[in-house]
C-alpha positions as CSV (number, residue, x, y, z in Angstrom):
1,M,1.8,2.8,-7.5
2,A,2.6,2.5,-11.2
3,D,5.7,0.4,-10.5
4,I,3.7,-1.9,-8.1
5,A,1.0,-2.3,-10.8
6,A,3.6,-3.0,-13.4
7,G,5.2,-5.6,-11.2
8,L,1.8,-7.3,-10.6
9,A,1.1,-7.3,-14.3
10,E,4.5,-8.8,-15.0
11,S,4.3,-11.5,-12.3
12,G,1.2,-12.9,-13.9
13,P,-2.2,-14.3,-12.9
14,A,-0.9,-17.0,-10.6
15,V,0.5,-14.3,-8.3
16,D,-2.2,-11.8,-9.0
17,R,-5.0,-14.0,-7.7
18,H,-3.3,-14.2,-4.3
19,I,-2.6,-10.5,-3.9
20,E,-4.9,-7.9,-2.3
21,I,-4.0,-4.2,-2.4
22,A,-4.4,-2.1,0.7
23,F,-3.8,1.6,1.0
24,V,-3.8,3.5,4.3
25,T,-4.1,7.2,4.0
26,V,-2.3,9.5,6.4
27,D,-4.4,12.4,5.3
28,F,-7.8,11.3,6.6
29,E,-9.1,14.8,6.6
30,R,-9.0,15.1,2.8
31,D,-8.9,11.5,1.6
32,T,-12.3,9.8,1.8
33,G,-12.9,6.1,1.3
34,P,-14.4,6.6,-2.2
35,Q,-11.5,8.9,-3.3
36,I,-8.9,6.3,-2.2
37,T,-10.9,3.5,-3.9
38,D,-11.0,5.5,-7.2
39,Y,-7.2,6.2,-6.9
40,L,-6.4,2.5,-6.3
41,T,-8.8,1.3,-9.1
42,H,-6.9,3.5,-11.5
43,F,-3.7,1.5,-10.9
44,F,-5.2,-1.9,-10.0
45,P,-8.5,-2.2,-11.9
46,N,-8.6,-6.0,-11.7
47,S,-7.4,-6.5,-8.1
48,T,-9.1,-6.7,-4.8
49,I,-8.5,-3.4,-3.1
50,H,-8.9,-2.0,0.4
51,A,-9.1,1.7,1.1
52,L,-8.2,2.2,4.7
53,R,-8.6,5.3,6.9
54,A,-7.9,5.6,10.6
55,A,-10.5,7.0,12.9
56,D,-7.9,9.5,14.2
57,S,-4.2,10.3,14.5
58,L,-3.8,8.0,17.6
59,Q,-5.1,5.0,15.7
60,L,-3.0,5.9,12.7
61,S,0.1,6.2,14.9
62,A,-0.6,2.8,16.4
63,V,-0.8,1.2,12.9
64,T,2.2,3.0,11.4
65,S,4.4,2.2,14.4
66,E,3.9,-1.5,13.8
67,F,5.6,-1.0,10.4
68,G,8.1,1.7,11.4
69,A,6.4,4.1,9.0
70,Q,6.5,7.8,9.6
71,W,4.0,10.5,8.7
72,Q,3.3,14.1,9.3
73,V,0.4,16.4,8.5
74,D,1.4,20.1,8.9
75,P,-0.7,22.1,11.3
76,H,-3.6,23.9,9.6
77,E,-7.0,25.2,10.2
78,P,-9.8,22.7,9.9
79,G,-11.2,22.6,6.3
80,A,-8.0,24.2,4.9
81,V,-7.5,23.3,1.2
82,T,-3.7,23.6,1.2
83,Y,-1.4,22.0,3.8
84,G,1.6,19.8,3.7
85,V,1.5,16.0,4.1
86,A,4.6,13.8,4.3
87,H,5.1,10.1,4.8
88,S,7.5,7.2,4.4
89,G,8.0,6.0,0.8
90,V,7.9,2.3,1.6
91,T,5.5,-0.3,0.2
92,Y,4.9,-3.3,2.4
93,V,4.0,-7.0,1.7
94,V,2.0,-8.4,4.5
95,D,0.9,-12.1,4.6
96,D,-2.5,-13.4,5.4
97,R,-1.6,-13.6,9.1
98,G,-0.8,-9.8,9.2
99,Q,3.0,-10.4,9.3
100,L,5.3,-8.1,7.5
101,V,7.3,-10.2,5.0
102,W,8.9,-7.6,2.6
103,E,9.5,-3.9,2.1
104,W,10.1,-2.1,-1.1
105,P,11.7,1.3,-0.8
106,F,10.5,4.2,-3.0
107,G,11.9,3.8,-6.5
108,T,11.6,0.0,-6.7
109,T,10.9,-0.9,-10.3
110,G,8.1,-3.1,-11.8
111,P,10.6,-5.9,-12.7
112,E,11.9,-5.9,-9.1
113,V,8.4,-6.1,-7.7
114,A,7.6,-9.0,-10.0
115,A,10.8,-10.9,-9.1
116,T,10.1,-10.4,-5.4
117,L,6.4,-11.4,-5.7
118,N,7.3,-14.5,-7.7
119,Q,9.9,-15.5,-5.2
120,L,7.6,-15.0,-2.2
121,M,4.8,-17.0,-3.9
122,D,7.2,-19.8,-4.7
123,T,8.0,-20.0,-1.0
124,V,4.3,-20.0,0.0
125,Y,3.0,-22.1,-2.8
126,P,5.8,-24.3,-4.1
127,T,5.2,-26.0,-7.4
128,S,7.3,-29.0,-6.7
């Protein structure tokens, strides 16, 4: 998240005003909407953010399969405090029609994020 935030900051206000941040939790048992919003606001205090939670694992699977994302929550007793959660480490850029236009693998740096966002914005909103 820090690298994505750094990339947004580096890309500047022209890009930032067109970007909305959405975060989908795969741990809907522990992650509430307010917790996700607080987490996102820490990284993106001046951005439009969307904290998204699936109703259940079937709905989450339907969404993640569209992106090829993988996730797993280890079996545990309801209400358990400690259990394992794993998920893909990819950040996605989705356009305003809901189409996937870019994927950043885990470890993408802020400057790489900024370069990609600037290039994508130049394609969508050319300055010529």
